[in-house]
N, C-alpha and C positions, 0 to 999 in steps of 0.2 A: 778543962776542955772548953773551947769556944767554937761555936758553929760546927761541932762535930769533929774538930781537929785537936789532937793532943798538944798541950803546951810543952815547951822545952823542959819545964820543971818536972813534968810527969814522964818524960821519955825513959829515964833509967828504970822506973817501975814497970812501964809497958814492955820494955825490952826484956826485963827479968821474967815477966809473965810468959812472953813468947818463948824464951829459952826453957822455962819450966815445962811448957807444953811439948816442946821438941824433945827434951830429955826424957819425959815420961813415956813418949812413944818409942823411944829407943832402948828402954830398959829391957831386962831379961824377959823374953816372950812367955806367954802363958803356956805352961806345960800341958794344958788340957785341950789343945787344939784337936777337935774331932776324936776325943778319947774312945768313943763307942766303936770306932773303926780301927781295928788293929793294922789294917793295910788299906792304902788308897790305890785302887786299880790303875787309874789314869789321873794325872794332874796336868791340866792345860794352863800354861802361863801366858801372860801378855796377849790376851784375846781381846779383840774388839767385838763385844757381844751384841748381837741383834736378837732380842728375846722372842721374836715371833708375834708379839702383840701389837706391833706398830710403834713401839717406843723408840726414842733416839738411841743410837749405839752408845755403849759405855765400855770402859776398860775394866777388865776383871780377870781373875783366875777362876778356873772351874775344877772341882774335885769330883771324881766319880768312884763310887764303891758299890759293889753288889748290883750293878746294872742301873744305879740311880745317881742323880745329881745330888751330892751331899753338901756342897759348899760353893758359893758364888761370892767372890770378894777378893781381898788382897792377902796373899800368903807371904808377902815379903818379910813380915816380922814374926813369922812362925819359927819355932825353934828348930835346931838342926836335926832333932829326932824325926821330924817329918820326912827328911830325905831318905832315911832308912826304911820308911814305910811305903814308899811310892813304887808301884810296879812298873809304871811307864810315865815318864815326863815328856810332854810335848810343848815346845816353844812355838806358840802361834805366830810370833813375830808381827803382832798387830794385824794379822789377817782376821777376817770375819769368822766368828763362830756363831752358827745359827742352829735352830732345830733342824732335824732331817725333814726332807720334803715328803709330803703325803700325796700320792697319786690317786685321785678320786675315781679314775676309770682306767683300768688296765686289763690286759689279756695275757694269757700264757698258761702253760701246764707245769705245775710244780714238780711233776715227776719226770718231765722231759728236760726242763731247764731250771733245776732247783736254785741255782745260784742267782739267776736273773741279773747278770752282770750289767746288762744294758741299763737297768734302772739304777743300780748302785753307782754306775759311772756318772750319772747325771744327778746324784745327790738324793735319790729317792730311798727312803728307809722304810716306807710302808706302802704297799700296793693294795688296790681294791679289785678283787676278781668276782666272777659270777655275773657278768654284765649282759645287757641287751636281752634279758629274759632267758639267758642260757647259763646255768651253773653246771657243775659236774653231773654227768648222767648216772647218778647213784641214788639208791633208796635211803642210804644211811649217811647223811651229811656229817654227822658227828664222827663216824668211823673213818670217813675220807679225810677229815681234818686231822684226826689222830695219826693216820698214815703219813700225811704231809709232815707233821711235826717229827715223827720218828725218822723219816727220810732226810729231814733237814731242809732248810730254806734260807736264802740269803736275806731278803727283807722281811719285815713283819707283814702278816697277811690279814686283811679284812675281807670277810666272805659275805656275799649276798646270795640269796636263793633266787633262781630264775623262774619267772612266771610261766615260761614255756615248758620248763621241766615239770612244774606242778601240774600243768594241763595234761601232759603226757602220762605222768604217774597216776593221775586220777582217771585215766581212760577217756579224757575229753578230746585230746588231740586237736584236730583242726575243725571240730564242730563249732558252728556259730550259735547253736542253742543247746547248751549242756543240759543233760538230765539233772534234775534237782539233787538227786542222790550223789551224782558225780561232782556237782558243784560243791556240795557239802564236804565231800571227801577231799577236794582240793583245798578248801578252807582249813580243814583239820591238818592236812599235810603242811600247809604254810605255818600254822600255829606251832607245830612240832619243830619245823626247821628253824624258826625264829629263836629257839633255845640256843642255837649255835651260830646264827647269821645276824648280821647287823641290820638287815633289811631285805627288801625284795626288789629285784630289777625287772623291768618290763622292756620288751623289744617289739613295739607295736607296728613296726614296719616290716617285720619278719614273721614267717610261720613258726609256731602256731599262734603266736600272740596277736597277730593282726586280725584274727577272727573273734577276739574278745569284744563284748558289748560294754557300754558304759556301766550298766547294772552290775556286770561281773567284776569290773574293775573297782567299783564302789564297795562291793562286798569284800574283796580282798583288802582294800584300804582300811576297812573297819577292823580287820584282824591286825594289820600292821600298826594302826593307831593305838589300839588297845594294848599292844605290846611295847609301845613307845619306841618303835623302830622307824625306818625310813623307806620311802619308795623312790628309787632312782630309775628314771625313765628315758629310754630312747623313744621319743614320741612318735605318734602315728605318721606324721608327715612333716618334713623340715623344709619343703618348698615354700618360698616366700608368700605365695598366695594362699597357703594352707596353714601357715604357722600359728596365727591367732586361734584358729579352730583347735589345733593340736594342744596349744597351751591351755585353752579353756577346758579341754577334757581332763588334763592333769590337775587343773585347779579344782575341779569337782572332787577328785580324789583327795585334794588338800583340805577338804572340809572334814576329813576323818583322820588324816595322818600327815606327817611332814613329807613334803615332796621336793624332788630335785630333778632338774633338767640335765640330762647327759649331753655333752658336747653341743652346747647351744650354738646354733648357726641359722642363717637365713640363706637357703640355697637360691642363688641368683638375685638376692636382695642387694641393694647398693646404698652406700653412703652412711655417714655418721647419723644423719637425721633419721634414717630407718632404724638404726640401732637405738636411738633415743625412744622411738615409738615402742619398741619391744621392751626396753627397760622400764618405761613408764607403766606398761601393762603389769609387769611383775611388782613394781612399787605399789601400785594400787591394790594388788592382791594382798601384799603384806600389810598395808594399811587397814585392810578389812579383817585381818587376823589370821590369814593363811601363811604358814611357814613354808616359803618356797625359796630355793637357792638354785644355782646353776654352775656348770663348769664349761670350759672350752679349751681347745688346744691352739697354739700360736702358729697355725699354718692355714693356707688358703685352699688346700685340697683335703677332702675327706678320704676315707679308705674303708672299703667293705666289699662284700661279695657282689659280683656282677649282677646278681638277681635284683639288686636295687633298681635297675633300669627296666626290668621286665614288669608286665602288668600283674595284678593280684591273681588273675586266672591262669598265669603261666610261670609261677615262681618255683614250684616243686618240680622234680623230674617227671612225675606222673602227669601233672597238669600241663607241663611243657610238651610232652610227647603227644598228648591229645590235641593241644592247640596247634602244634606244628602240622598236623594232618587236617584238622577241621576248620582252623581259623588262620591259616598261613598269611594271607594278605592283610588281615586285620592286625595280626601280630607284627608284621613288618612295618606297617604304617604307624603303629603305636611306637615301636622302637625308633623309627626315623624322627618322629616328633619329640620323643622323650630325650634323645641324645642331643638334638639341636637345641632344645630348651635348656640343656645343661652345658652350653657353650661348645657344642659340636664334638665330633670324634677325636679331635686333637686334645680335648680336655679329659680324656680317659686314658690313664697310664696303667697298663696291665701289670700285676705284681706277682702272679704265679703262673705255672705251666710253661709251655714252650715259648710263649710270647712275653715272658717276664722282661720288664724294662722297655717295652715297646708301646706306643700309643695305638689306640684302636684305628686311627687313620693310617698308620704305617702298616698295620696288619692287612687292612683292606687294600692298600696299594700293592703290597707284596702278593696277595692272593688274587688280585685283579677281580675283587668282588665289592659290591656295595657293603658298607659297614653293617647295615642291618642283617644282611645275609651272613656275614661273619659271625654275628651274635647268635643267629639261629642255627646255622649249619656247621660252624666250627667250634664255637665256645659253649653256648647254652647257658642257662641261668645258674647252674652249679659248677661251671667249668673254670672259673677264675675269680680272683680278687683283684681289686684295682684301686688306684688313687684317682679322685675326680676333682678337677679344678673348677669348683662351682661357687667359691666364696669370694667376697670382696674384702680386701685388706682394711680399708677404712672402716667398714662396718665392724669387722671382727676386733679391730684394735680399740674401738670405742666400747665394745662389750667387755674387753679385758679391764678397762679402767673402772668399771662398776664395782663397788665394795662387796656386792653379794654374788659376784661371779668368780669362782675359783679356777684352778688349772687342772687339767687332766692330760694324759698322753693319748689315751685310747689306743695305746701301742702295745707291742709284744716284742719278744726277743727276735722273732723271725719275720715280722711284717714288712712288706716292701714299701715302707713309708718312713720318712725321717723322724716322724713324731715318736716312734718307739725307742729311738736312741738319742734324740735331741731336744725334746720338748722343754725340759726344765732349764737346761743350759741356754736354750734359745731365749727363754723369758729373761734371764739375767743379761745375756749378751746383747740381744737385739732390743727388747722392749724397755729395759732399764738403762743400760749403759749407752746404747746408740741413739734410740729414739726418745728417751727420757719420758716415756708415757706415764711412769709412776716412779716415786723415789724408792730406793732399794728396801727401806724398812716396810713400806706398804706392800711391795711385791712379795717379800718374805712372809708377811702376815697371810697373804692369799695362798701361799704354798705350805703353810704350817698350821697355825692356830685356827684359821678359818676352816680348812677341811677337817681338822680334828673335831671341831664343834659340830660340823654337819654329821659326822659319823658317830659322834658320841664317845670319842676317845678322851677320857677325863684326865689322863696323866701323860699325854704326848702333845706335841705341837708347840710347846713353849719351853723356854729355858727357865725353869723354876725349881726351887728346892723340893726334893722328893719325886720329881718327874723322872720318867724313864730317860736314860741317857742315849737318845737318838740325836746325834750331833754331826755337824759338818764344819770343816775348816777349809777356807778358800779365800782367794783374792778375786773379787768380782770382776776386775778388769782382765783377768787371765782365763775366765771361763769361756769355753768355745764349743759350740755345737758343730761337730765335724760332719754329721750326716746330711745328705741332700737327697733329692728325688731319684737321681741316677745311682747314687751309692748310699743307700739308706742304712746299711748295716755297718755303722762306724761309731765307735764309742765316743761319748763326750769327754772333754778334758777340762781340767782346772779345779775340780773338786779334790783337793789334796788328800784329805782324810775323811773317811765316812765311818762313823761310830754308830753301832746299833745295839741297843740294850747293854751299853757299857763295854762293848767289845769292838775292836777295830775290824771292820768288815772289808775295807778297801783303803789302800794307802799308796800314793805315788803311782797310780795306774796299775796296781796289782791287787 
């Protein structure tokens, strides 16, 4: 061999070696292929595997048995005996096979809509409930979870315990200065709930959580941290001029426990440069040793109860009734300023009640009333939910690109907002395929292994041997979020096969 090139005299020997290698690979296959599994539940062939960890796609077959991934590789040379042991064979046809998506922030009642088809249709195999400080209103969370399991549920369920529920159960309610004995009771209730919950959620923009002091939140964080769980927070104020203060409050809790920002946004903040400032603040916190992450949804409108626009002193029905009589003009002035600061009455789209699908400006026009009077005399703080167009696309898209920001829907089967039916499809369709904000492999990481790590799911979120078989089969170019603001209850399309715990949960739209 000269200069790394075989001479002509050596070619016969080289060819013989190559032939020997080819022949050895074509000999009778090893009869011991997965002998410990008398049957293979599902065999996926010809898959373009995206493993969820950000690695490049690779071609492989995947075997599933007993709800687990038991083989990743090439089954082409396996013996014919394998065919008799396969319960179901699926030819992926070079479509992508990825881990199932994990929704970090979802809503819904497992007893009302146990199938959660809206999530399954957009590739979600695990949902996280108990958000915004509000978990099921039960004293026995373990018993509630057991009833959910007995009743049956479509996706996997991660449960959080709500700070607001803990306050109510401890007898604190809306008190701003809890009795020390009641505070200790709340801490004990939290400690017990964390036997069955993955962490605690806070809803500091809602009652009763908005009444909590920093000292109370630090005490709760101490329990969560000691139990190696997570605090997932709807922060106290998401308005742009209050955002740093809200993050700072959460970072204090981060001294004691892992913390996570729910649906990160800057209400009426503008531009990528503002997003960079927010992300730099989180980066600096991580550099100081605080474990902080966040999630967001890919829409420019939020969705929550109309109480979000009312002042702290008029959010509950009791408070509102009093304010309506004693502070009417002050309330009206507050609502006028608040709505105009949130892009005006055209930016509020009502999602429940008789005005569902109408903007606040339309209702005001129809009723021939100022919009603040509509809010006071027609709707009230507890009278409707709504979508609020208060976010900047450029800012939100920059947040999406950050490696420490995951994705959530903050949606439900019935919410009048497209995020509940479109979020994960929209990420693939719009952010990856159309806008090219991230490569598909990185987007999949943000939807799978990243949230699994946040929640502490040790055997999900990646395609690895021994991991739970939560898998999707799809062509990324055919994924479509059909839901929009006027028709939000519309299932996503394009996720051809959804497998949860080794069983087919949804296939070809059924």
